C-alpha positions in Angstrom: 0.0 0.0 0.0 1.1 3.5 -0.5 0.3 7.2 -0.7 1.1 9.7 -3.4 0.6 13.4 -3.3 -0.9 13.6 -6.9 -3.3 10.7 -6.5 -6.5 10.8 -4.4 -10.2 10.4 -4.4 -10.9 13.4 -6.5 -7.5 14.2 -8.1 -5.1 12.4 -10.5 -1.9 13.3 -12.3 -2.4 15.3 -15.5 -2.4 13.1 -18.6 -0.4 13.5 -21.8 -1.3 13.3 -25.5 -0.7 9.5 -25.7 -3.7 8.7 -23.4 -6.2 6.6 -25.4 -3.9 6.0 -28.4 -3.4 2.6 -29.9 0.1 1.1 -29.3 2.1 -1.7 -30.8 4.2 -3.5 -28.2 7.1 -6.0 -28.2 9.2 -7.4 -25.4 13.0 -7.9 -25.2 13.4 -6.2 -28.6 11.8 -9.1 -30.4 10.1 -6.9 -33.0 8.8 -9.9 -35.0 6.6 -10.8 -32.0 4.2 -7.8 -31.4 0.8 -7.3 -29.7 -1.5 -4.3 -30.0 -3.1 -2.4 -27.1 -4.2 1.0 -25.8 -2.5 3.6 -23.6 -4.6 3.7 -20.5 -2.4 6.1 -18.5 0.2 8.7 -19.5 1.2 10.9 -16.5 2.9 14.1 -17.4 3.6 14.8 -13.7 4.6 12.7 -10.7 4.6 9.7 -10.6 5.2 9.7 -14.4 3.6 6.3 -15.1 2.6 5.1 -18.5 0.4 2.0 -18.7 -0.8 0.0 -21.7 -3.7 -2.5 -21.7 -2.9 -5.2 -24.3 -5.5 -6.8 -26.4 -5.1 -10.0 -24.4 -6.0 -8.2 -21.2 -2.6 -7.8 -19.7 -1.5 -4.4 -18.4 2.2 -3.4 -18.7 4.3 -0.4 -17.9 6.1 1.4 -20.7 9.4 0.6 -18.9 8.7 -3.1 -19.3 8.5 -3.2 -23.1 9.2 -1.4 -26.4 6.3 0.4 -28.0 5.1 2.6 -30.8 2.0 4.8 -30.6 -0.2 5.6 -33.5 
């Protein structure tokens, strides 16, 4: 459990322009094995988290993969 100054019941970090965009994701630089998804979080202030929901239901951080938005 935790607490963050920019996250609460009625406030959330400001979101960037990639929020809601479609993404193409690969892991471990294996660009021949990709999966599509959607950017569901794109913080432009603390805690600077970017999350993708993949089409198979998994949610991954941008730091755990390689991605391209479009």
